[in-house]
C-alpha positions, 0 to 999 in steps of 0.5 A: 401779638393780639390778632383782634387788635391788629385786624381792627387797626387794619380795618380802616382805609386811612390807617392803612394809608398811614402805614403805607406812607410810613413804609417809605417816609422819604417818598411820602414826606419829603418836607420833613427831610429838610428839617429832621430826617427820618431816624426817629420816624415821621412827625405826627404833624406831617402825617396829619397834614398829609391825611387832611384830617384833624389832629385828634383823629390822626392821634386816635388812629396812631394810638390804635396802630401803636396799641396793635404794635404796628407802629412805634413812637418816639417823643422829642421835646414837644414833637412825637414821631412815628415809624412802622414796627417792621418786626410786627409786620414780619410776625403778621406775615408769618401768622397769615402764612401759617 
């Protein structure tokens, strides 16, 4: 766990919002439930639409979160899905408490 990468990833309001949305994807992305469910995470297009940012900006933010280990991605055909890495959040919690 690279603490500098994690705290850098957490230092942006939009990235924090994305992590909050991914914590409760069923509530945050109800439109996806009709098409794909949430087993693999949330489609990057859904995240981009909710964030109201360009696809390239959202991809950059998600890449940074992934490098920090806070999210995991799954590729299915042309679509990429992201979900939180809850084990990383547990480790982060332990780090902060120690």
